[in-house]
C-alpha positions in Angstrom: 11.7 18.7 16.3 9.6 20.0 13.5 8.5 16.5 12.5 7.6 15.7 16.1 5.6 18.9 16.4 3.7 18.1 13.1 3.1 14.6 14.3 1.5 15.9 17.4 -0.7 18.2 15.4 -1.7 15.4 13.1 -2.6 13.1 16.0 -5.6 15.3 16.7 -6.8 14.8 13.1 -6.6 11.0 13.2 -9.8 9.0 12.9 -10.9 6.8 15.7 -9.9 3.7 13.7 -6.3 5.1 13.3 -6.2 5.8 17.0 -7.5 2.4 18.2 -6.1 -0.1 15.7 -2.4 -0.6 15.3 -0.9 -0.4 11.8 0.4 -3.9 12.1 0.1 -6.6 14.7 3.1 -7.7 16.6 4.4 -11.2 15.8 6.0 -11.5 19.3 4.4 -13.7 21.9 3.5 -12.3 25.4 6.8 -13.2 27.0 8.8 -11.7 24.1 6.7 -8.5 24.3 7.3 -8.2 28.0 11.1 -8.6 27.4 11.0 -6.0 24.6 9.2 -3.5 26.9 11.7 -4.2 29.7 14.6 -3.5 27.3 13.0 -0.3 26.1 12.4 1.0 29.6 15.9 0.2 30.7 18.4 3.1 30.5 20.8 2.5 27.6 24.5 2.2 28.4 25.9 2.5 24.9 26.2 5.9 23.2 24.4 4.7 20.0 21.5 3.3 22.1 21.2 6.6 24.0 21.1 8.4 20.6 18.4 6.1 19.4 16.3 6.8 22.4 16.1 10.4 21.2 14.4 9.2 18.0 11.8 6.9 19.7 9.2 9.6 19.1 9.6 9.0 15.3 8.4 5.4 15.6 4.8 6.4 14.8 6.0 8.5 11.9 7.9 5.5 10.4 4.9 3.2 10.9 2.7 5.6 9.0 5.3 6.2 6.3 5.8 2.4 5.8 2.0 1.9 5.7 1.7 4.6 3.1 4.5 3.1 1.0 2.8 -0.3 1.2 -0.5 1.1 0.1 1.3 3.0 -2.8 2.9 -0.2 -4.0 -0.4 -2.1 -3.8 -2.1 0.6 -5.8 0.6 0.5 -8.4 0.2 -3.2 -8.8 -3.6 -2.9 -9.0 -3.2 -0.1 -11.7 -0.8 -2.3 -13.7 -3.3 -5.2 -13.5 -6.2 -2.9 -14.6 -4.0 -1.6 -17.5 -3.3 -5.2 -18.6 -7.0 -6.1 -18.4 -7.9 -2.9 -20.3 -5.4 -3.8 -23.1 -6.9 -7.4 -23.3 -10.4 -6.0 -23.6 -9.4 -3.5 -26.3 -7.8 -6.4 -28.2 -10.9 -8.5 -28.0 -13.1 -5.5 -29.1 -10.8 -4.9 -32.1 -11.1 -8.6 -33.1 -14.9 -8.5 -32.7 -15.2 -5.3 -34.8 -12.9 -6.8 -37.4 -15.1 -9.9 -37.6 -18.2 -7.8 -37.8 -16.7 -5.7 -40.7 -15.8 -8.9 -42.6 -19.3 -10.2 -42.3 -20.7 -7.0 -43.8 -18.4 -7.2 -46.8 -19.4 -10.8 -47.6 -22.4 -10.7 -50.0 -25.5 -12.5 -48.8 -26.4 -13.8 -52.3 -24.1 -16.4 -53.8 -21.8 -15.3 -56.6 -23.4 -16.0 -60.0 -20.4 -17.9 -61.4 
């Protein structure tokens, strides 16, 4: 009940984009969507199905939770890619600086012997 109450409070703080756009598009065609709506509107006969109807209000919460987890995983992958790129650039910079230091140690005049 507390989660549902918090979800209702957060609904007022959603942006217009969050209110209008679904988090993910349905892969069902029109006929399958109608059938799914019909099944959801029908009163469940099994005890487990009746219990699940009590938690239908949490569907939006789980959508948001899953979306946040997907974004978190995407950001972790992006961070790992940036860390690898940073390491590659550091290695190249070290090679460049080592080459520049070597050039400074080599005398410009030929050795007299």
